[in-house]
C-alpha positions, -999 to +999 in steps of 0.1 A: -503+045-286-514+013-268-480+026-248-492+058-246-524+042-238-507+014-210-480+053-197-513+071-195-534+040-172-509+038-151-505-001-162-475-028-164-489-044-199-510-044-227-528-073-209-534-055-179-549-028-200-572-048-216-581-064-181-594-024-169-610-019-204-627-054-204-638-047-164-645-010-175-670-019-203-684-053-185-704-036-164-724-012-190-729-050-211-741-066-181-769-036-175-778-044-209-776-084-206-803-082-176-826-053-196-829-076-221-829-094-207-802-124-215-794-150-193-764-158-215-751-127-226-751-117-192-731-153-178-706-143-209-704-104-193-702-118-159-677-143-164-656-118-179-658-087-151-648-122-127-621-131-142-607-096-151-612-086-119-589-112-103-563-104-133-562-071-119-560-083-086-540-104-084-514-080-105-519-051-078-526-029-108-524+006-099-562+011-111-573-013-086-569+015-057-581+039-083-613+027-086-615+027-052-609+064-053-639+070-079-666+050-048-656+019-079-639-003-054-644-037-051-669-047-025-689-019-050-685-036-078-695-073-066-725-054-050-732-039-088-734-072-103-755-090-077-779-062-079-779-063-118-786-100-110-815-095-093-830-070-120-821-099-144-842-123-123-874-092-125-870-087-159-875-128-167-905-122-148-893-144-119-897-115-089-933-143-078-908-172-077-892-191-044-859-185-063-859-145-064-866-146-030-834-165-023-814-146-036-829-113-021-826-127+006-784-147+002-771-119-008-779-098+021-771-128+045-741-130+022-727-090+027-738-098+064-710-120+070-685-094+052-684-073+085-671-101+109-651-111+082-636-075+077-637-069+117-611-103+121-587-102+093-579-061+104-578-076+142-554-105+133-533-083+112-532-053+141-522-083+171-494-095+149-482-063+143-449-058+163-440-032+178-410-030+163-393-059+138-361-075+141-333-095+116-308-113+128-321-108+164-325-136+187-362-129+200-375-164+196-358-178+234-369-152+250-411-144+241-432-168+222-440-154+185-472-179+173-471-192+141-489-169+113-518-178+098-522-199+062-515-170+041-544-187+027-567-172+054-551-135+046-536-125+015-565-108-005-590-116+019-617-091+008-610-101-028-616-143-016-640-132+007-665-122-021-658-142-051-676-171-026-704-156-043-696-170-081-717-203-060-749-183-057-748-164-093-741-194-110-766-212-094-791-182-097-785-180-135-791-220-140-820-218-129-828-186-145-822-204-178-835-236-165-874-224-151-863-242-119-854-232-078-835-262-068-792-252-083-805-216-073-811-228-036-781-250-042-759-224-048-770-194-023-766-222+001-725-235-008-720-194-010-739-187+023-721-215+038-682-213+022-683-175+033-693-187+071-668-216+070-644-186+064-657-165+093-649-197+112-614-203+102-604-167+112-614-169+149-588-197+166-563-166+156-580-141+178-575-161+208-552-180+227-522-190+222-525-179+184-518-142+197-482-135+200-469-109+234-478-075+235-457-045+225-446-041+263-434-080+264-419-073+225-398-045+232-391-059+269-375-089+251-357-061+225-338-048+255-334-076+272-315-093+238-299-054+237-285-059+272-266-085+259-256-078+221-238-041+237-236-025+201-211+003+196-222+014+162-256+020+145-262+028+115-297+052+113-321+049+086-351+066+077-366+068+040-389+056+016-394+021-004-379+032-037-342+049-012-338+017+001-308+012-017-290+046-001-289+020+033-282-015+014-248+002-003-236+007+031-246-033+041-210-047+036-190-023+052-207-026+086-204-065+082-160-051+087-172-032+113-142-034+149-167-028+162-203-046+172-225-027+142-261-024+145-285-015+122-319+005+129-347+013+113-383+034+107-401+025+086-408-012+072-405-009+041-374-003+042-368-037+059-392-056+031-365-042+006-335-047+032-310-069+006-290-101+029-266-089+060-258-101+091-252-076+108-283-070+136-315-051+127-341-032+142-373-020+129-387+004+148-416+030+133-426+046+166-405+075+179-416+067+217-403+033+214-373+042+198-362+064+222-374+041+252-349+013+233-321+005+256-284+024+233-262+030+263-238+013+247-238+033+215-214+052+216-214+060+172-242+062+157-241+068+113-271+083+092-269+077+056-295+107+040-311+138+058-350+129+068-361+146+097-366+114+117-328+115+127-343+140+151-353+107+170-321+097+179-300+124+175-315+137+209-292+116+224-260+127+241-244+097+251-233+093+213-217+105+181-239+113+156-222+114+120-233+121+082-219+091+058-243+101+029-252+077-001-225+085-025-199+112-033-211+141-061-213+177-064-252+173-059-265+203-038-274+174-013-237+163-009-239+200+011-270+201+026-270+230+056-291+199+079-253+184+083-242+207+107-267+194+130-240+158+132-207+158+160-192+150+123-194+148+088-173+112+065-167+126+037-150+103+008-120+125+002-105+165+003-132+170-029-164+165+000-143+188+023-143+217-006-175+213-013-183+225+024-160+255+023-169+269-006-207+262+005-204+278+033-238+260+050-218+262+092-202+227+087-168+236+101-140+219+088-126+207+115-157+182+120-149+164+085-134+134+081-121+117+054-124+081+050-126+073+014-155+050+005-154+009+015-186+006-012-155+007-042-132-022-030-147-046-053-138-021-084-098-031-093-075-004-108-065-010-138-035-026-156-042-025-197-057-042-220-044-081-219-028-089-249-053-118-258-086-100-261-095-066-279-100-036-257-139-033-237-157-003-238-187+004-213-215+033-232-228+032-193-257+062-198-281+073-171-318+085-174-331+109-188-346+127-152-382+143-140-372+175-149-361+168-190-332+187-190-312+179-219-282+178-201-292+144-177-284+117-200-274+113-235-287+088-250-314+109-263-289+132-285-257+114-283-261+083-280-264+062-311-234+080-323-216+071-295-226+034-302-224+036-340-189+053-332-177+018-312-188-005-332-170+007-359-144+013-342-107+004-360-085-014-342-120-030-332-131-025-299-159-044-279-190-027-268-210-032-236-244-015-234-257-006-195-285+016-192-297+031-160-329+010-152-354+035-151-339+053-192-372+053-205-396+054-180-407+093-184-399+097-217-407+087-249-383+097-271-351+085-241-372+051-243-373+052-286-335+060-285-323+033-256-343+006-280-327+024-311-293+013-293-300-021-278-309-028-317-279-010-333-254-037-301-274-061-314-271-058-352-231-058-345-228-085-324-242-104-354-224-090-379-190-097-356-204-134-350-201-145-389-166-122-394-135-145-396-114-126-381-134-134-347-138-167-328-147-180-297-140-213-277-178-232-281-168-256-258-154-235-231-185-215-235-209-243-236-192-254-201-197-215-185-235-222-198-240-249-180-221-237-151-242-208-148-273-233-146-259-249-117-249-217-099-282-201-103-301-236-095-283-234-057-285-197-059-320-206-055-319-232-029-297-205-008-327-177-014-357-187+006-354-205+041-367-235+038-404-223+052-421-185+032-422-161+064-461-160+067-455-125+079-440-097+103-446-113+136-425-148+116-401-133+098-395-108+135-387-144+147-367-168+129-354-143+101-318-147+121-297-154+088-277-181+084-236-174+083-228-207+062-258-202+038-248-165+034-212-167+025-223-199+004-244-175-017-219-141-019-192-170-031-215-181-054-225-148-071-190-140-074-189-176-092-219-167-115-198-133-123-168-154-136-189-181-152-217-151-166-183-136-187-170-173-200-203-177-211-196-160-249-166-145-260-144-114-254-152-097-287-192-105-281-208-070-280-234-075-249-266-056-238-269-060-203-302-055-184-309-063-146-293-067-117-270-094-127-240-082-136-236-054-116-223-023-122-191-023-106-188-061-124-190-044-157-166-019-148-138-050-141-142-063-177-141-034-189-107-012-201-128+024-207-167+037-203-183+068-214-212+082-195-234+107-183-230+131-148-235+106-126-220+089-097-216+061-124-190+087-135-175+096-100-170+054-091-154+047-125-127+073-116-115+045-087-106+021-110-084+046-133-098+035-163-101+059-194-136+072-190-156+095-214-182+125-205-209+135-229-222+174-224-254+171-241-263+196-226-237+215-247-226+240-213-193+237-237-154+223-220-140+244-200-178+255-185-186+212-178-156+208-151-159+241-137-197+221-130-188+190-125-156+181-108-155+137-120-148+153-152-119+175-148-100+142-163-122+133-187-128+136-223-151+156-233-175+145-257-195+166-280-231+149-291-219+139-320-195+123-304-170+125-326-138+132-294-139+091-291-108+091-312-091+102-284-104+079-250-096+049-276-064+064-284-057+062-243-071+025-242-048+011-268-018+028-263-017+045-219+021+051-223+007+077-250-025+085-220-024+129-217-050+124-191-037+093-172-020+119-146-053+138-144-072+107-134-046+095-107-045+130-091-086+136-094-091+100-076-073+103-047-086+146-049-126+126-048-122+091-032-089+096-004-056+078-009-053+041-017-037+034+017-047+024+040-076+007+022-103+027+026-124+004+056-095+008+077-093+044+072-133+041+080-127+020+112-101+046+123-125+073+122-153+052+143-131+040+163-116+072+171-150+090+175-161+064+200-132+078+221-148+109+215-177+097+231-165+078+259-142+109+272-174+129+275-193+104+287-165+099+318-163+137+317-201+143+327-200+114+351-174+131+365-192+165+368-217+148+388-203+125+411-186+163+422-216+176+423-236+155+442-204+151+469-205+194+469-242+192+475-235+162+504-213+183+521-232+209+521-257+188+540-237+174+560-215+209+566 
């Protein structure tokens, strides 16, 4: 019941739900305490509402925004509490007491301070919001960007300002309890003094040297940097916060380009969620600002998503425009008719080309290039199960999705059957269970199934730990755990730059990556992954959640995988390892394969998972694997050939298209020159 309430209220925990209930019940209790009247009860109710309200704001609760929508916002809640305090004084027959008048006048004056405070905070934030925000772009040597105000002044500023009334409320309550006025006067004076000081502390940041340069100056500095850097290939991206992964998957590829790369983003929220990279990044929210950027040296523009804002760059004729997408699957998004606006569409392999031909959405076959998937380079090709360890099977189901389709995930109908058969397999195998991070966020059934599967894996792991057949090198595991601790400590040091970025302007000024630190972090993450797998026995079942180890790392230590229809399957095919896919929607094997290209070389499972034996047989005896040849053909069809490497194919495609753009531009210049020469001859003739 509590979990249902948490989901309905859209809060993150039981504690957050409890705080919300206390806020909603606290104010009626304050009214009752004021009417009774009871100073102790009012003081207790006020303390509860203050603390619960503060907790919700600190957690960034969704309910805080919802209260504002129903006219119960932060300022209103504080005002109601103060009015109820005035009511309490009146009910205590203190309406003729000086503390009553002082409280009324003090709260009015305190609210008078809210206007200049809010205006200053808004002005500071607006002036420090850059027309463009950057990373790895040297603007500090071109323009002066002052330090941001201390975070204590601007972070949750309205909440902090309003909480200054606490001194007045305490003082008035003490006066009401003791029937004397001094405490009330002192409390009200402290509140007004602190409020005034808060306003005065903000004033220096709206004048003089503490103001960042204006938009024209910033844009001129960016253009100056672009003129010097001369970018050649741009990755352009626009989208919501949740779509940041679509650009993040291309960062490593951009770092490996032979041409000078640049990343252009359109939303600040994407910049804030961008993974670390050494590639220069410019976030340009304004379409006019983007169209005025100095991009004359760019010859190739890459697009990872089909969105409306693409038009702002597509209008530039001096560069060639390419849709590269953010994954390779049979989904309708992979053959979006919008794709015909690009000069070329790049797919991983022949399958992508065929999809467009079948869909007949206007994309010409001549405009499609097969470039592989550079992101799959970390996935190692299977060499068989080493003799010194048992096979490892990865169960990586996708999540339930939004539409309730039973074919979305195997976790509800088949998950327990799959895991039960794997942990009881004879000869034994190791099971790694890595669910999709969204599992259980929509469906209570999926959440419950995930909990049961987790319990199954952990129970089987505990039983295996007491089985004499399975032994582990305790000393080696202890050393690996110590290494993990050391690496994590160093990564924590490297995750910051020695100084918290105060705001967007300061992050733009200081956001030039330290390449040495970036490379060290990449090396340490690889070392962490190696130490992680050595920190427990190669026979131990494992539930793996969270960002680390990554999915591809789980691919590399596994000998087979069970999954559902998703990009996970397409990516796993790069390994050449046996895999199984669950037909949870019960389409039947023939129809299931017809609808989903990626399962054509898979062991197809029903919800009973009775067919798992075929997968395990293929792992134990690769020579007798009936699908090995089919997997090789499917891999080439979906992802292209192994040689040359995908990044080489990608770089070649970029170079070829850049040449086409340059040829087009030279042709245009020649035509313009010829037209001018003809016009000049006619005028002189």
